[in-house]
N, C-alpha and C positions, 0 to 999 in steps of 0.2 A: 194171574199176577206173577210174571216171570222174575226169577231172582238169579242174576248172573254171577254174583260174587260169592255164592255158596255158603252164605250164612245159614246155619242149621235151622234156626226158627223160621226164617223166610222160605228156606227150601221146603220145610215141612208144610207150611201154610199155603205155599202155591200148589203143591202137589195134593195135599190133604188125603194121604193114604190111610190115615186113622184119625179119629175124632180128638185123641188126646196125645200130648207130647210133653216131655220132661226137658226142660232147658235151664241150666245154671241153677238148679235147685228149685225151680218153680214149675208148677203144673199149668199147662195151657190146654184149653178146650176150644175147638174150632166151631164156629157156626157160619152160616151164610146170611148175607145182607138180605136176601129174599125171604129168609125165615124170621121168626120173631126174636128180637133182641132179648137176651136173658132178662128176666123181669126183676131180678133182685138188685139191678143196678141202681146206684145213686145218680150216675150220669155215665155217658159214654164219650169217648175221646177219639177223634180222628187225627191221623198222622199222615200228612201228604208230603211227598218228597219226590225229586227227580233223579238224583244221583244215587245209583245203586251202591256205590262204594261206602255210603254212610250207614249201611244196614247193620254193621257190626256194632258201631257206637249207638245206634238207635235201639237195637236189641238190648244192649247193656243198660241203656237208660230205662227201658221198660221194666227190666228185672229190678233195677235200683229203685224205681218208683214204687213198685209192688212191695218190696221189702220195707221201704220207708212207711208204707201204709199197713205193714204187718200182715200182708196177704200171703197165702200159700198157693193160690191158683188165680188164673185170669181167663176170661173168655175173650177170644180175639176173631176177627173176620177180615178176609180180604175184600176190598172194595174196588170194583172193576168199572172202569169206564172206557169209552172210545178214545179219549185223548190220552197222550202218551206221558202220563205221570204214574205214581205208585201210591197206594193208600192202604192203611190198615185201620180198623176200628177196634178199640179195646174198651171193654165194659169194666167200670169200677163201682164198688158198693158205696163209696164216698168220694166227694169232689176233692182233688189234691189242692193244697195251698198254692197260692201264686208263686211263693218261693220255690217249691218243688217243680212247678211247671216251667218256671224260667231256666231251669237246668237243661230242658230239652235241647238237643242239638240245633243250632241256629239255622241249618239248612232245611229244617222241617217246618211246615205249617201245621200248627196245632189248633184244633178247633174242638172245644167242649160242646157236647149237645146235652142240653138241659130240658128240651121239650120236643114236640113233634117238628119235623123238617118239611119244607115243600117237597112234593114227590116229582122226581125227574120223570118218571114213567107215565105221568098224567099231564094233560095240557096245562100250562101255566103262562105267566106273563113275566117278562124281564124288562125292566126300564133302566136304561143306562145313561149316566152322564157321557159327554163326548170327550172333552178336553182333559188329557191326562188320565183318562179311563179307557174309552174306545180307541183313542189315538193318543200318540206319545207326546203331543205338543199342546200348548195353549194357543189357539188360532190367532187370538187378538194380539198376543205378544209377537208372533211371527209377522202378522200384517204390519204390525208397528215397526219391527225391525226393517222390513222391506221399504216402509215409508220413511225411515230415517228418524223415528220418534220412539225407538225401543226401549231406552232407559226410562223415559217418563211413564210409558204405559205399564212396564213390568213392575214398577214400584207400586202402582195402583192395584194391578192384579193381585200381587202378593198380599197386600192388606186385606182385599176382598176375601181371598181364599183362607185367610186366617180368621175371618169373621169380624174383622176390625171396622169394616165399612159397610153401609147399606148397599145392597147389591145393584139396585137400579141407578142410584146415584154413581156408583163407581162405574158402572157400564157406560152411562152417558159421558162421564169424565174421560174415559178411555177413548171411546169412539170420537169424541171431539178433537182428540189429538190426531186423528186420521184425516181431518178435512184437507181437501185438495190433492190427496193421493190418487194416483192412477188406478182405476178400477181393474186393470189388467192383473194387478198383483193377486187378486182373488183366484182367477183361474190358474195362475202360477203356482199358488199354494195348493190348490185342489189336485194339481197334477203329480205333486210330491207328498201328499198327505200320508204320513207314517202311521199304519195301524199298530195298536198295541200288541206286542207279542201274545200268542195264544188266543186272540179275539176270534179269528175264523174257526179254529178248531173248536172252541167253546160253543159258538153260535151253530155250527154244524150239528153238534151233539144235541142241543136243545131243539133245533129244527126237527130232528129225527123223532122227537117225542111231541111234536105239534105245539111247541111253545110259540107264543107271540113275542116279538122282538121290537123294541122301541128305543129311540134315542131321544132324550129331552135335555136340551143344552141351553146354557146361557150364552152360547156362542152365536153363530150366524148361519142363515138358511143355506148359502151356497155349499157349505161343508157338511151339513146334516143331509142335505139332498144327494150329495155325491155318495155319502155313506149308505144312505137308503137304497140307492140304485145298486152300488157296488156289492152289498152284502145282502140284498133282497130282505131288508127290513120291513115290517109291517106299517110303521108310521115313524115320523120324525119331527120334532118341534124345536125352533130356535128363533132368535131375533132377526129382524129384516133390516139390513143396512140400506139407507137411502143413497142412491146413485143419480147423479145429474150431469150430462154432458161428458160422460166417460170418467167422471171423477167422484170420489167419495165425498159426500156432503158433510159428513162428521156427525150425522144423527142416525137414530133407528126409527122405524115407524111401526104402528101396530101396538098390540099389547106386549109388554116386556115379559120375556120368559125368565122369571125370577125363581126364587125358592118355592114360594107357594104355588106357582104355576106348575112346577115339575112335580110337586106333590099331588097336584090336582090331575096331572096326567096319569099317574098310578090308578086313581079311583075312576077317572072317566074311561080309560081304555079297558079296565077290568069290567065295567058295567057294559060297555059297548060289545065286548067279545064274551061276556058271560063267563069270566074266569072265577071259580069258586074261591071262597075264603081259604086262606092257607097256601095258596098258589101264586101269590104275587111277590116277586123278588125286585129289588132295586140295588144298584151298585154305583158308587161314585167315589170321589177323592177329597172333596173340600167341603167347608163349613156350609157352603150354599146347598149342599146335597142332604143336609140333615133332615129337613122336612120331608124329602122324598123317601129316604130310606126308613124313616118312621111310618110314613103312610102305607109302606108295603108290609107284608107279613113277615118278610125275612130281609133285612137290610144289610148290605155288605160294604165294608170300608176297603178300598183298593189302594195300597200304598198311600195311605190317607193321612191328612192333617189331624192333629191331636183331638180337636173337637169331634170331628166326625167318627174317629176310631172309638171314642168313648160312647157315642150314641148308637152304634151299629150292633146288630146281632152277631156279626162274624167279621173277621179281618183276614185280608190277604196281605201279608207283610213284605215278602220278598219274592215269591215265585209269581208267574204270569197268570193270565186270565183262565188258563186251563184248570186251575184249582176249583172254579165255581162249581162245575158239575159234581165234584166230590163233597160239596157242601149241602148237597141234596140228597134225599133219600130215594132209593129206586123203587 
């Protein structure tokens, strides 16, 4: 873990010339992620960040937190991954209050570890939502804009994402607005589909450890099919639009991929590929993803709506998808 801004605490941790270090009146003891986490911990805390210039304020916050908890020493470990972020893990004898945690620098993703994490170094399963998670857009909103009915569809989409509407009903209402649109808009959108920042780096790291990668989306098959091929995913599930005479019919066919279907994908894929308990991870952004993240052993809310954020095991609030490997244990 390279430290370019020369903060003394992080320079010591990166180099680890000695197991102990005194900083701002607080004793630090270094350990490695591959070794056993100190057993006296009430919890552990991972601090993930991108900008090295915040290390001074982050170090000051760690010291302030320890003093608020009346601690004289802390155990700390560097967490290293292939993706280009930075992370430290701090062991605490007690869990800090929400008020103390809220004072952490805003550029830092903070995750409290209260129990066993899925192991990155062992085969696992990741099931991802597509719209606003694997890609930066809501595909149906973009199709609607191209078809000239953007405002009508966006209003229905937002209500569905907030959990105010039944998903299947809202899906059929939105798709109905597309009736008569030229089917060529589908390929046009596929050709410009914007991947979520950090997606490819995150998937590359998981693949290197033999993880299975799946998209389960309430969107549409042309887009998940494009992602499956582009990213070499293991499986992809979505709704199928009906096209007749080169036009969108305004309907979908087959079983609707709703919240329960997405949850079932987690269970079915883990059974098909014999993924062991504890190794099933799901990530999404909206209320429709709640059953999916709860079906997984470890559910992650990504830049999420409040209902999903409250239901998930972990949150990625501001950084990109490269955070995900740091939420796993090596």
